[in-house]
Backbone as CSV, one residue per row, in Angstrom:
resi,resn,N_x,N_y,N_z,CA_x,CA_y,CA_z,C_x,C_y,C_z
1,MET,-142.505,-159.798,-31.715,-141.786,-159.001,-30.736,-142.758,-158.047,-30.053
2,PRO,-142.815,-158.008,-28.692,-143.793,-157.158,-28.011,-143.491,-155.694,-28.271
3,ALA,-144.557,-154.893,-28.361,-144.387,-153.457,-28.585,-143.758,-152.819,-27.362
4,LYS,-143.000,-151.745,-27.618,-142.382,-151.044,-26.506,-143.453,-150.336,-25.692
5,LYS,-143.170,-150.161,-24.399,-144.105,-149.470,-23.519,-144.196,-148.006,-23.916
6,ILE,-145.404,-147.496,-24.085,-145.619,-146.107,-24.462,-145.605,-145.243,-23.209
7,ASP,-144.757,-144.191,-23.209,-144.719,-143.329,-22.042,-145.879,-142.344,-22.076
8,PRO,-146.339,-141.932,-20.904,-147.413,-140.947,-20.881,-146.910,-139.603,-21.365
9,ALA,-147.787,-138.811,-21.995,-147.383,-137.488,-22.451,-147.006,-136.641,-21.254
10,PRO,-145.810,-136.058,-21.255,-145.362,-135.301,-20.096,-146.144,-133.999,-19.951
11,VAL,-146.363,-133.621,-18.701,-147.094,-132.398,-18.428,-146.197,-131.184,-18.629
12,ALA,-144.944,-131.294,-18.177,-144.023,-130.164,-18.253,-142.746,-130.599,-18.948
13,GLU,-142.878,-130.973,-20.220,-141.771,-131.526,-20.976,-140.594,-130.558,-21.066
14,GLY,-140.870,-129.255,-21.210,-139.808,-128.280,-21.374,-138.913,-128.143,-20.165
15,LYS,-139.342,-128.645,-19.014,-138.544,-128.523,-17.807,-137.424,-129.551,-17.748
16,ASN,-137.396,-130.496,-18.686,-136.352,-131.517,-18.674,-135.730,-131.590,-20.061
17,PRO,-134.834,-130.629,-20.399,-134.276,-130.580,-21.761,-133.441,-131.797,-22.114
18,ILE,-132.781,-132.412,-21.138,-131.974,-133.602,-21.419,-132.867,-134.734,-21.896
19,GLN,-134.020,-134.888,-21.275,-134.965,-135.927,-21.678,-135.494,-135.660,-23.088
20,VAL,-135.734,-134.385,-23.396,-136.209,-134.033,-24.728,-135.158,-134.366,-25.782
21,ILE,-133.911,-134.046,-25.486,-132.829,-134.354,-26.433,-132.721,-135.860,-26.644
22,ASP,-132.846,-136.618,-25.566,-132.791,-138.081,-25.682,-133.914,-138.589,-26.585
23,ARG,-135.089,-138.004,-26.455,-136.224,-138.428,-27.288,-136.016,-138.005,-28.744
24,MET,-135.443,-136.827,-28.956,-135.114,-136.401,-30.312,-134.180,-137.403,-30.984
25,MET,-133.153,-137.848,-30.230,-132.184,-138.790,-30.788,-132.842,-140.124,-31.100
26,LYS,-133.769,-140.559,-30.267,-134.499,-141.805,-30.538,-135.261,-141.702,-31.850
27,LEU,-135.923,-140.572,-32.041,-136.700,-140.376,-33.268,-135.789,-140.337,-34.498
28,LEU,-134.666,-139.647,-34.395,-133.721,-139.591,-35.512,-133.156,-140.969,-35.822
29,ASP,-132.860,-141.737,-34.777,-132.316,-143.088,-34.988,-133.316,-143.972,-35.730
30,VAL,-134.597,-143.882,-35.352,-135.614,-144.700,-36.018,-135.782,-144.248,-37.468
31,LEU,-135.818,-142.948,-37.695,-135.933,-142.450,-39.063,-134.747,-142.891,-39.918
32,ALA,-133.574,-142.933,-39.309,-132.375,-143.339,-40.048,-132.418,-144.809,-40.439
33,GLN,-133.160,-145.610,-39.675,-133.239,-147.041,-39.958,-134.209,-147.361,-41.091
34,HIS,-135.056,-146.397,-41.453,-136.074,-146.631,-42.474,-135.713,-145.894,-43.764
35,PRO,-135.577,-146.585,-44.873,-135.270,-145.893,-46.136,-136.438,-145.063,-46.658
36,ASP,-137.665,-145.404,-46.254,-138.852,-144.682,-46.699,-139.422,-143.850,-45.556
37,PRO,-140.221,-142.834,-45.857,-140.857,-142.037,-44.798,-141.667,-142.913,-43.837
38,VAL,-141.791,-142.435,-42.588,-142.395,-143.230,-41.518,-143.577,-142.467,-40.920
39,THR,-144.613,-143.204,-40.597,-145.793,-142.576,-39.990,-145.526,-142.228,-38.527
40,LEU,-146.327,-141.282,-38.017,-146.228,-140.915,-36.610,-146.510,-142.126,-35.719
41,LYS,-147.500,-142.907,-36.091,-147.852,-144.091,-35.296,-146.676,-145.062,-35.199
42,GLN,-145.992,-145.284,-36.313,-144.858,-146.200,-36.310,-143.702,-145.642,-35.505
43,LEU,-143.468,-144.351,-35.629,-142.386,-143.724,-34.870,-142.648,-143.829,-33.369
44,ALA,-143.893,-143.581,-32.973,-144.243,-143.686,-31.557,-144.062,-145.120,-31.061
45,LEU,-144.473,-146.075,-31.886,-144.358,-147.483,-31.511,-142.907,-147.896,-31.329
46,GLU,-142.044,-147.497,-32.278,-140.655,-147.964,-32.238,-139.789,-147.222,-31.229
47,THR,-140.190,-146.008,-30.868,-139.415,-145.255,-29.874,-139.957,-145.419,-28.465
48,GLY,-141.190,-145.906,-28.350,-141.810,-146.010,-27.036,-142.358,-144.697,-26.531
49,LEU,-142.433,-143.688,-27.414,-142.947,-142.382,-27.015,-144.465,-142.314,-27.187
50,HIS,-145.110,-141.492,-26.360,-146.531,-141.225,-26.556,-146.686,-140.482,-27.879
51,PRO,-147.690,-140.779,-28.692,-147.846,-140.113,-29.992,-147.847,-138.594,-29.902
52,SER,-148.473,-138.032,-28.845,-148.506,-136.576,-28.732,-147.118,-136.015,-28.442
53,THR,-146.333,-136.761,-27.662,-144.948,-136.345,-27.381,-144.123,-136.387,-28.654
54,ALA,-144.224,-137.502,-29.383,-143.487,-137.637,-30.641,-143.890,-136.540,-31.621
55,HIS,-145.193,-136.222,-31.658,-145.683,-135.205,-32.596,-145.099,-133.834,-32.277
56,ARG,-145.049,-133.461,-30.983,-144.502,-132.158,-30.595,-143.016,-132.067,-30.943
57,ILE,-142.261,-133.124,-30.649,-140.821,-133.087,-30.913,-140.546,-133.086,-32.407
58,LEU,-141.295,-133.881,-33.150,-141.134,-133.902,-34.610,-141.474,-132.539,-35.211
59,GLY,-142.456,-131.856,-34.625,-142.806,-130.532,-35.112,-141.651,-129.553,-34.958
60,ALA,-141.005,-129.606,-33.793,-139.864,-128.721,-33.564,-138.717,-129.056,-34.499
61,MET,-138.469,-130.353,-34.717,-137.373,-130.752,-35.604,-137.692,-130.428,-37.052
62,THR,-138.983,-130.438,-37.400,-139.375,-130.063,-38.762,-139.096,-128.586,-39.011
63,GLN,-139.416,-127.750,-38.026,-139.171,-126.317,-38.155,-137.682,-126.002,-38.332
64,SER,-136.821,-126.795,-37.693,-135.381,-126.545,-37.775,-134.721,-127.257,-38.955
65,GLY,-135.485,-128.073,-39.698,-134.945,-128.736,-40.875,-134.320,-130.091,-40.618
66,PHE,-134.338,-130.566,-39.373,-133.767,-131.871,-39.074,-134.680,-133.005,-39.533
67,VAL,-135.956,-132.716,-39.681,-136.946,-133.688,-40.142,-137.824,-133.012,-41.184
68,ASP,-138.228,-133.774,-42.200,-139.193,-133.306,-43.192,-140.526,-134.025,-42.971
69,ARG,-141.625,-133.265,-43.065,-142.960,-133.860,-42.958,-143.653,-133.713,-44.304
70,THR,-144.087,-134.822,-44.856,-144.755,-134.785,-46.162,-146.211,-134.403,-45.993
71,ASP,-146.875,-134.124,-47.114,-148.289,-133.759,-47.085,-149.152,-134.867,-46.502
72,ALA,-148.673,-136.101,-46.616,-149.447,-137.237,-46.103,-149.256,-137.437,-44.596
73,GLY,-148.469,-136.553,-43.972,-148.280,-136.649,-42.529,-147.297,-137.710,-42.107
74,ILE,-146.361,-138.038,-42.983,-145.304,-138.987,-42.621,-143.961,-138.260,-42.647
75,TYR,-142.979,-138.852,-41.977,-141.745,-138.146,-41.678,-140.519,-138.850,-42.270
76,ARG,-139.511,-138.026,-42.564,-138.218,-138.539,-43.021,-137.138,-137.577,-42.546
77,LEU,-135.893,-138.014,-42.620,-134.783,-137.162,-42.211,-134.718,-135.916,-43.092
78,GLY,-134.347,-134.787,-42.486,-134.353,-133.517,-43.187,-133.017,-133.136,-43.798
79,ILE,-133.078,-132.141,-44.661,-131.909,-131.692,-45.403,-130.868,-131.057,-44.494
80,ARG,-131.286,-130.552,-43.342,-130.326,-129.929,-42.422,-129.271,-130.931,-41.979
81,LEU,-129.649,-132.178,-41.835,-128.674,-133.205,-41.441,-127.635,-133.393,-42.525
82,LEU,-128.064,-133.326,-43.788,-127.121,-133.445,-44.897,-126.146,-132.276,-44.895
83,GLU,-126.665,-131.080,-44.631,-125.804,-129.895,-44.582,-124.767,-130.016,-43.468
84,LEU,-125.206,-130.464,-42.301,-124.270,-130.620,-41.187,-123.270,-131.733,-41.457
85,GLY,-123.751,-132.823,-42.087,-122.850,-133.919,-42.417,-121.764,-133.481,-43.384
86,SER,-122.145,-132.667,-44.365,-121.167,-132.162,-45.322,-120.157,-131.259,-44.631
87,LEU,-120.631,-130.474,-43.667,-119.736,-129.588,-42.928,-118.746,-130.391,-42.097
88,VAL,-119.238,-131.428,-41.431,-118.341,-132.287,-40.643,-117.291,-132.925,-41.538
89,LYS,-117.740,-133.436,-42.694,-116.818,-134.078,-43.616,-115.729,-133.111,-44.080
90,SER,-116.120,-131.867,-44.364,-115.157,-130.888,-44.866,-114.126,-130.530,-43.812
91,ARG,-114.467,-130.737,-42.553,-113.546,-130.361,-41.474,-112.687,-131.523,-40.997
92,ILE,-112.921,-132.691,-41.555,-112.095,-133.838,-41.182,-110.778,-133.749,-41.947
93,SER,-109.712,-133.639,-41.235,-108.388,-133.557,-41.846,-107.761,-134.941,-41.866
94,LEU,-107.284,-135.354,-43.032,-106.610,-136.648,-43.135,-105.438,-136.724,-42.168
95,ARG,-104.615,-135.698,-42.155,-103.425,-135.726,-41.300,-103.790,-135.748,-39.825
96,ASP,-104.750,-134.911,-39.426,-105.144,-134.873,-38.019,-105.805,-136.177,-37.593
97,THR,-106.573,-136.776,-38.496,-107.241,-138.038,-38.182,-106.247,-139.182,-38.094
98,ALA,-105.273,-139.184,-39.008,-104.333,-140.302,-39.082,-103.294,-140.298,-37.968
99,MET,-102.875,-139.123,-37.528,-101.727,-139.055,-36.632,-101.883,-139.850,-35.331
100,PRO,-103.026,-139.810,-34.621,-103.119,-140.614,-33.396,-102.899,-142.108,-33.650
101,MET,-103.442,-142.637,-34.762,-103.254,-144.046,-35.084,-101.817,-144.325,-35.521
102,MET,-101.218,-143.356,-36.234,-99.815,-143.502,-36.620,-98.915,-143.553,-35.391
103,LEU,-99.215,-142.715,-34.404,-98.423,-142.710,-33.173,-98.588,-144.019,-32.408
104,LYS,-99.790,-144.581,-32.471,-100.020,-145.874,-31.805,-99.207,-146.975,-32.478
105,LEU,-99.182,-146.969,-33.812,-98.368,-147.943,-34.546,-96.890,-147.730,-34.265
106,HIS,-96.487,-146.478,-34.205,-95.096,-146.157,-33.875,-94.729,-146.693,-32.494
107,ALA,-95.625,-146.511,-31.521,-95.358,-146.986,-30.157,-95.271,-148.509,-30.098
108,ALA,-96.089,-149.182,-30.919,-96.109,-150.648,-30.910,-94.869,-151.246,-31.556
109,THR,-94.277,-150.539,-32.507,-93.152,-151.099,-33.266,-91.823,-150.408,-32.994
110,GLY,-91.875,-149.161,-32.553,-90.654,-148.398,-32.358,-90.053,-147.891,-33.655
111,GLU,-90.796,-148.008,-34.754,-90.262,-147.611,-36.064,-91.037,-146.435,-36.648
112,SER,-90.465,-145.833,-37.680,-91.078,-144.669,-38.314,-92.346,-145.059,-39.074
113,VAL,-93.348,-144.184,-39.012,-94.597,-144.379,-39.734,-94.802,-143.164,-40.638
114,ASN,-95.070,-143.414,-41.918,-95.209,-142.360,-42.911,-96.629,-142.306,-43.450
115,LEU,-97.092,-141.112,-43.760,-98.370,-140.906,-44.418,-98.088,-140.334,-45.796
116,GLY,-98.519,-141.047,-46.842,-98.228,-140.628,-48.201,-99.479,-140.502,-49.046
117,ILE,-99.481,-139.527,-49.954,-100.579,-139.352,-50.898,-100.013,-139.362,-52.315
118,ARG,-100.890,-139.582,-53.287,-100.454,-139.632,-54.679,-100.459,-138.238,-55.302
119,ALA,-99.427,-137.960,-56.052,-99.370,-136.747,-56.871,-98.886,-137.173,-58.251
120,ASN,-99.847,-137.435,-59.155,-99.540,-137.919,-60.496,-98.782,-139.247,-60.432
121,ASP,-97.537,-139.278,-60.874,-96.782,-140.537,-60.922,-95.859,-140.724,-59.722
122,GLU,-96.099,-139.960,-58.672,-95.243,-140.043,-57.493,-96.075,-140.141,-56.216
123,ILE,-95.404,-140.577,-55.166,-95.947,-140.502,-53.818,-95.268,-139.333,-53.123
124,VAL,-96.074,-138.517,-52.447,-95.549,-137.417,-51.648,-95.838,-137.731,-50.184
125,TYR,-94.819,-137.634,-49.353,-94.986,-137.931,-47.928,-95.374,-136.650,-47.198
126,VAL,-96.563,-136.677,-46.557,-97.118,-135.467,-45.968,-97.039,-135.448,-44.448
127,ASP,-96.723,-136.569,-43.840,-96.542,-136.597,-42.386,-95.720,-137.808,-42.010
128,ARG,-95.085,-137.724,-40.829,-94.199,-138.820,-40.426,-93.961,-138.793,-38.927
129,THR,-93.901,-139.969,-38.322,-93.381,-140.096,-36.964,-91.951,-140.601,-37.100
130,SER,-91.049,-140.089,-36.306,-89.634,-140.459,-36.422,-89.250,-141.410,-35.310
131,SER,-88.516,-142.470,-35.679,-88.149,-143.475,-34.674,-87.024,-143.012,-33.776
132,GLY,-86.085,-142.270,-34.332,-84.940,-141.842,-33.543,-84.042,-142.976,-33.097
133,ARG,-84.222,-144.149,-33.698,-83.472,-145.319,-33.243,-82.270,-145.632,-34.115
134,SER,-82.147,-144.943,-35.237,-81.104,-145.340,-36.164,-80.527,-144.139,-36.878
135,SER,-79.250,-144.240,-37.229,-78.611,-143.186,-38.005,-78.845,-143.390,-39.492
136,VAL,-79.502,-144.493,-39.874,-79.785,-144.752,-41.278,-80.720,-143.663,-41.801
137,ARG,-80.376,-143.027,-42.867,-81.207,-141.973,-43.437,-82.386,-142.613,-44.170
138,VAL,-83.565,-142.177,-43.851,-84.765,-142.693,-44.494,-85.313,-141.604,-45.400
139,VAL,-85.612,-141.963,-46.635,-86.041,-140.972,-47.609,-87.437,-140.435,-47.333
140,HIS,-88.217,-141.156,-46.525,-89.607,-140.781,-46.309,-89.735,-139.640,-45.306
141,ILE,-89.242,-138.465,-45.667,-89.404,-137.289,-44.846,-90.523,-136.445,-45.441
142,VAL,-91.100,-135.576,-44.603,-92.233,-134.785,-45.071,-91.819,-133.957,-46.289
143,GLY,-92.605,-134.070,-47.340,-92.323,-133.353,-48.573,-91.517,-134.143,-49.578
144,ALA,-90.939,-135.264,-49.164,-90.156,-136.090,-50.094,-91.071,-136.761,-51.101
145,ARG,-90.521,-137.056,-52.276,-91.272,-137.708,-53.346,-90.523,-138.939,-53.819
146,ALA,-91.272,-139.913,-54.340,-90.665,-141.120,-54.905,-91.630,-141.713,-55.919
147,PRO,-91.123,-142.411,-56.948,-91.989,-142.995,-57.978,-92.942,-144.034,-57.403
148,LEU,-94.110,-144.144,-58.008,-95.114,-145.088,-57.526,-94.587,-146.511,-57.461
149,HIS,-93.882,-146.954,-58.510,-93.531,-148.370,-58.610,-92.415,-148.787,-57.662
150,THR,-91.721,-147.811,-57.045,-90.646,-148.181,-56.120,-91.080,-148.125,-54.669
151,THR,-92.223,-147.510,-54.395,-92.656,-147.324,-53.016,-93.779,-148.283,-52.650
152,ALA,-93.817,-148.655,-51.383,-94.886,-149.538,-50.922,-96.248,-148.856,-51.078
153,THR,-96.347,-147.580,-50.705,-97.609,-146.859,-50.849,-97.978,-146.675,-52.308
154,GLY,-97.001,-146.385,-53.152,-97.270,-146.203,-54.575,-97.832,-147.447,-55.227
155,LYS,-97.379,-148.607,-54.810,-97.883,-149.856,-55.377,-99.374,-150.029,-55.088
156,LEU,-99.824,-149.525,-53.932,-101.250,-149.599,-53.609,-102.080,-148.827,-54.631
157,PHE,-101.578,-147.655,-55.011,-102.298,-146.839,-55.986,-102.254,-147.464,-57.379
158,LEU,-101.164,-148.099,-57.725,-101.078,-148.763,-59.022,-102.066,-149.926,-59.105
159,VAL,-102.194,-150.670,-58.032,-103.184,-151.749,-57.998,-104.576,-151.183,-58.253
160,GLU,-104.863,-150.034,-57.654,-106.160,-149.403,-57.805,-106.404,-148.978,-59.255
161,ASP,-105.341,-148.653,-59.966,-105.461,-148.173,-61.347,-105.999,-149.226,-62.304
162,GLY,-105.649,-150.484,-62.072,-106.030,-151.530,-63.014,-104.965,-151.743,-64.075
163,LEU,-105.057,-152.864,-64.785,-103.997,-153.335,-65.670,-103.651,-152.340,-66.775
164,GLU,-104.656,-151.797,-67.445,-104.366,-150.916,-68.583,-103.636,-149.655,-68.148
165,ARG,-104.075,-149.066,-67.050,-103.419,-147.844,-66.579,-102.042,-148.141,-66.002
166,ILE,-101.845,-149.347,-65.469,-100.509,-149.749,-65.022,-99.554,-149.785,-66.211
167,ARG,-100.026,-150.347,-67.320,-99.189,-150.425,-68.521,-98.913,-149.035,-69.086
168,GLU,-99.912,-148.157,-69.008,-99.694,-146.779,-69.444,-98.645,-146.097,-68.565
169,TYR,-98.703,-146.335,-67.283,-97.715,-145.776,-66.350,-96.316,-146.267,-66.700
170,ALA,-96.200,-147.567,-66.981,-94.892,-148.134,-67.320,-94.339,-147.511,-68.598
171,ARG,-95.203,-147.341,-69.615,-94.755,-146.712,-70.865,-94.362,-145.254,-70.645
172,ARG,-95.154,-144.580,-69.845,-94.942,-143.143,-69.638,-93.660,-142.853,-68.856
173,THR,-93.397,-143.651,-67.831,-92.257,-143.374,-66.955,-90.994,-144.133,-67.324
174,GLY,-91.162,-145.294,-67.985,-90.007,-146.132,-68.260,-89.537,-146.927,-67.056
175,LEU,-90.256,-146.858,-65.942,-89.931,-147.589,-64.702,-88.471,-147.381,-64.303
176,PRO,-88.078,-146.144,-64.013,-86.685,-145.889,-63.636,-86.334,-146.506,-62.295
177,ALA,-85.080,-146.915,-62.151,-84.607,-147.527,-60.912,-84.111,-146.467,-59.945
178,SER,-84.403,-146.658,-58.669,-83.835,-145.820,-57.622,-82.666,-146.524,-56.945
179,THR,-82.732,-147.868,-56.903,-81.659,-148.694,-56.346,-81.564,-149.952,-57.207
180,PRO,-80.536,-150.764,-57.011,-80.449,-152.023,-57.758,-81.632,-152.958,-57.503
181,ALA,-82.342,-152.761,-56.379,-83.475,-153.635,-56.044,-84.788,-153.156,-56.654
182,SER,-84.815,-151.989,-57.286,-86.059,-151.449,-57.852,-86.589,-152.341,-58.973
183,ILE,-87.898,-152.425,-59.069,-88.546,-153.155,-60.163,-88.500,-152.282,-61.419
184,VAL,-87.963,-152.820,-62.505,-87.770,-152.013,-63.714,-88.404,-152.631,-64.959
185,SER,-89.129,-153.741,-64.809,-89.790,-154.352,-65.966,-91.271,-154.500,-65.679
186,LEU,-92.081,-154.387,-66.737,-93.527,-154.489,-66.576,-93.961,-155.868,-66.078
187,PRO,-93.426,-156.978,-66.593,-93.852,-158.282,-66.074,-93.578,-158.428,-64.574
188,ALA,-92.410,-157.959,-64.140,-92.088,-158.051,-62.712,-93.025,-157.171,-61.887
189,LEU,-93.353,-155.992,-62.418,-94.260,-155.094,-61.701,-95.653,-155.696,-61.613
190,GLU,-96.137,-156.264,-62.694,-97.465,-156.874,-62.675,-97.522,-158.028,-61.681
191,LYS,-96.461,-158.814,-61.619,-96.417,-159.926,-60.662,-96.434,-159.409,-59.231
192,GLU,-95.671,-158.341,-58.985,-95.625,-157.737,-57.652,-96.989,-157.170,-57.264
193,LEU,-97.633,-156.488,-58.188,-98.927,-155.877,-57.888,-100.016,-156.921,-57.676
194,ASP,-99.882,-158.062,-58.306,-100.833,-159.145,-58.063,-100.730,-159.627,-56.619
195,ARG,-99.505,-159.676,-56.080,-99.327,-160.047,-54.669,-99.958,-159.005,-53.758
196,VAL,-99.761,-157.734,-54.092,-100.345,-156.659,-53.288,-101.864,-156.775,-53.289
197,ARG,-102.431,-157.034,-54.450,-103.885,-157.159,-54.601,-104.432,-158.283,-53.724
198,ARG,-103.712,-159.385,-53.688,-104.192,-160.565,-52.938,-104.045,-160.392,-51.434
199,HIS,-103.012,-159.688,-50.994,-102.716,-159.624,-49.557,-103.176,-158.333,-48.890
200,GLY,-103.470,-157.303,-49.671,-103.951,-156.061,-49.076,-102.883,-155.217,-48.418
201,VAL,-101.640,-155.613,-48.533,-100.499,-154.824,-48.063,-99.421,-154.876,-49.136
202,SER,-98.524,-153.907,-49.093,-97.444,-153.887,-50.069,-96.114,-153.671,-49.373
203,PHE,-95.043,-154.022,-50.075,-93.708,-153.931,-49.510,-92.778,-153.152,-50.434
204,ASP,-91.836,-152.485,-49.840,-90.713,-151.873,-50.545,-89.464,-152.453,-49.890
205,LEU,-88.766,-153.304,-50.622,-87.598,-154.011,-50.081,-86.335,-153.408,-50.675
206,ASP,-85.878,-152.329,-50.046,-84.658,-151.624,-50.493,-84.831,-151.022,-51.888
207,GLU,-86.064,-150.735,-52.291,-86.324,-150.300,-53.663,-86.257,-148.793,-53.858
208,VAL,-86.468,-148.026,-52.798,-86.338,-146.569,-52.871,-84.972,-146.135,-52.373
209,GLU,-84.557,-146.749,-51.284,-83.261,-146.434,-50.685,-82.634,-147.728,-50.166
210,ALA,-81.418,-147.987,-50.533,-80.724,-149.187,-50.055,-80.629,-149.151,-48.535
211,GLY,-80.987,-150.279,-47.914,-80.923,-150.363,-46.461,-82.200,-149.971,-45.752
212,VAL,-83.245,-149.652,-46.503,-84.521,-149.258,-45.899,-85.643,-150.088,-46.514
213,ARG,-86.515,-150.629,-45.657,-87.641,-151.430,-46.114,-88.940,-150.900,-45.517
214,CYS,-90.041,-151.119,-46.225,-91.338,-150.571,-45.801,-92.457,-151.587,-45.994
215,ILE,-93.484,-151.423,-45.162,-94.760,-152.132,-45.301,-95.841,-151.069,-45.370
216,ALA,-96.744,-151.153,-46.336,-97.787,-150.129,-46.483,-99.166,-150.751,-46.632
217,ALA,-100.171,-149.985,-46.217,-101.573,-150.357,-46.409,-102.358,-149.096,-46.733
218,GLY,-103.482,-149.258,-47.444,-104.221,-148.125,-47.976,-105.264,-147.550,-47.039
219,ILE,-105.493,-146.247,-47.186,-106.516,-145.508,-46.437,-107.596,-145.073,-47.419
220,ARG,-108.851,-145.340,-47.089,-109.976,-145.003,-47.965,-110.897,-143.995,-47.286
221,ASP,-111.541,-143.170,-48.124,-112.473,-142.191,-47.590,-113.871,-142.777,-47.497
222,ASP,-114.850,-141.934,-47.192,-116.206,-142.432,-46.965,-116.876,-142.939,-48.234
223,HIS,-116.284,-142.663,-49.399,-116.804,-143.203,-50.660,-116.052,-144.464,-51.088
224,GLY,-115.089,-144.906,-50.277,-114.308,-146.087,-50.616,-113.127,-145.805,-51.514
225,LYS,-112.864,-144.535,-51.791,-111.753,-144.180,-52.670,-110.427,-144.229,-51.916
226,LEU,-109.404,-144.815,-52.551,-108.068,-144.838,-51.964,-107.492,-143.426,-52.026
227,ILE,-107.226,-142.831,-50.873,-106.757,-141.444,-50.834,-105.354,-141.296,-50.272
228,ALA,-104.832,-142.332,-49.608,-103.517,-142.237,-48.981,-103.061,-143.632,-48.571
229,GLY,-101.862,-143.696,-48.078,-101.351,-144.944,-47.521,-100.463,-144.637,-46.335
230,ILE,-100.430,-145.538,-45.387,-99.446,-145.418,-44.315,-98.415,-146.513,-44.528
231,SER,-97.175,-146.176,-44.248,-96.105,-147.154,-44.389,-95.229,-147.139,-43.149
232,LEU,-94.849,-148.316,-42.743,-93.913,-148.500,-41.634,-92.538,-148.701,-42.243
233,SER,-91.598,-147.802,-41.986,-90.272,-147.909,-42.595,-89.223,-148.235,-41.540
234,THR,-88.348,-149.166,-41.882,-87.326,-149.631,-40.941,-86.003,-149.843,-41.675
235,PRO,-84.887,-149.761,-40.949,-83.638,-150.252,-41.535,-83.792,-151.725,-41.885
236,SER,-83.160,-152.153,-42.944,-83.350,-153.526,-43.429,-83.069,-154.572,-42.368
237,GLU,-82.083,-154.301,-41.498,-81.726,-155.311,-40.489,-82.794,-155.465,-39.416
238,ARG,-83.709,-154.494,-39.293,-84.777,-154.598,-38.306,-86.120,-154.925,-38.957
239,PHE,-86.144,-155.119,-40.247,-87.401,-155.347,-40.955,-88.084,-156.610,-40.459
240,ASN,-89.383,-156.498,-40.192,-90.162,-157.628,-39.685,-91.470,-157.726,-40.470
241,PRO,-91.561,-158.667,-41.411,-92.795,-158.782,-42.215,-94.020,-159.144,-41.384
242,ASP,-93.813,-159.646,-40.167,-94.939,-159.989,-39.309,-95.702,-158.764,-38.821
243,TRP,-95.170,-157.573,-39.078,-95.878,-156.348,-38.723,-96.970,-156.006,-39.737
244,ALA,-97.026,-156.714,-40.833,-97.983,-156.384,-41.896,-99.432,-156.312,-41.402
245,PRO,-99.936,-157.291,-40.631,-101.334,-157.184,-40.166,-101.573,-155.950,-39.305
246,LEU,-100.573,-155.562,-38.527,-100.712,-154.379,-37.674,-100.795,-153.109,-38.521
247,VAL,-99.993,-153.039,-39.571,-100.049,-151.892,-40.486,-101.409,-151.841,-41.172
248,ARG,-101.885,-152.986,-41.624,-103.175,-153.052,-42.315,-104.314,-152.626,-41.388
249,GLU,-104.294,-153.086,-40.143,-105.354,-152.723,-39.206,-105.301,-151.236,-38.868
250,THR,-104.097,-150.671,-38.778,-103.979,-149.232,-38.526,-104.582,-148.438,-39.673
251,ALA,-104.294,-148.835,-40.902,-104.875,-148.168,-42.069,-106.399,-148.304,-42.065
252,ASN,-106.899,-149.482,-41.700,-108.345,-149.698,-41.640,-108.992,-148.803,-40.569
253,GLU,-108.290,-148.642,-39.459,-108.801,-147.805,-38.367,-108.907,-146.345,-38.815
254,ILE,-107.897,-145.881,-39.539,-107.937,-144.510,-40.061,-109.085,-144.376,-41.062
255,SER,-109.237,-145.370,-41.932,-110.321,-145.342,-42.920,-111.681,-145.255,-42.239
256,ARG,-111.870,-146.040,-41.198,-113.152,-146.003,-40.480,-113.391,-144.627,-39.858
257,ALA,-112.324,-144.018,-39.353,-112.447,-142.675,-38.752,-112.816,-141.634,-39.804
258,LEU,-112.481,-141.905,-41.059,-112.831,-141.008,-42.158,-114.205,-141.310,-42.746
259,GLY,-114.872,-142.330,-42.207,-116.224,-142.639,-42.639,-116.351,-143.827,-43.567
260,TYR,-115.234,-144.554,-43.802,-115.288,-145.704,-44.712,-115.952,-146.881,-44.030
261,LEU,-116.920,-147.487,-44.717,-117.610,-148.663,-44.213,-117.451,-149.780,-45.220
262,PRO,-116.593,-150.776,-44.944,-116.420,-151.882,-45.880,-117.745,-152.562,-46.170
263,GLU,-117.887,-153.066,-47.385,-119.155,-153.683,-47.794,-119.521,-154.885,-46.955
264,HIS,-118.499,-155.607,-46.458,-118.805,-156.821,-45.697,-119.105,-156.522,-44.243
265,ALA,-118.898,-155.231,-43.839,-119.109,-154.911,-42.424,-120.596,-154.876,-42.077
């Protein structure tokens, strides 16, 4: 592959701050692509910058902590980027991040979309878009709680727990029924969770409230941890299982916005 054209060292670099920022970003991008420290010569080659230009900009970034320079004169990303990254992460709100995608799913289906998180053996609903299309009362209101094994979102968390912890949950709770359709035996629950595991979405078919059905998919954070689920809830007569891929993609979109990068991506 031919080397990039090296630009001449600018005479009055400070007079064009936008160009300097662009060059800073080029240098950071190249450093980010290399797991090991990089020489000035290599950085200049890969960015197309004159070595003296790259050296001046790297010097400024070193002083501010965005770049570290080792004793051997090679460069790597600095600790300041980690500090800023941690700050950005701390300011990302699950609810604020999820709501635009939830509203998009709501607009596409016309049905209610719920955001639920786990609290011990229950799911707590922390946000919701309301369909306004039906007088059917839906239990998934903000602050409402329901057992893991009866809710579509709760089943996602049980799958994450693994077989032994699922059995512990069943012993601990006794798998109480909320409706006649609720799963109340461990073999039936294990069979249901195996389907959830294989398909990546879960269903609640009149199991929390008679006449209400849900489709849920999981939301993961930047470490891949399951932290929440979104569920599309509808009156049973309007339930459409073909919405499952749309729910799953919405959950994936929220996960990506939170920094999750699937291994196969």
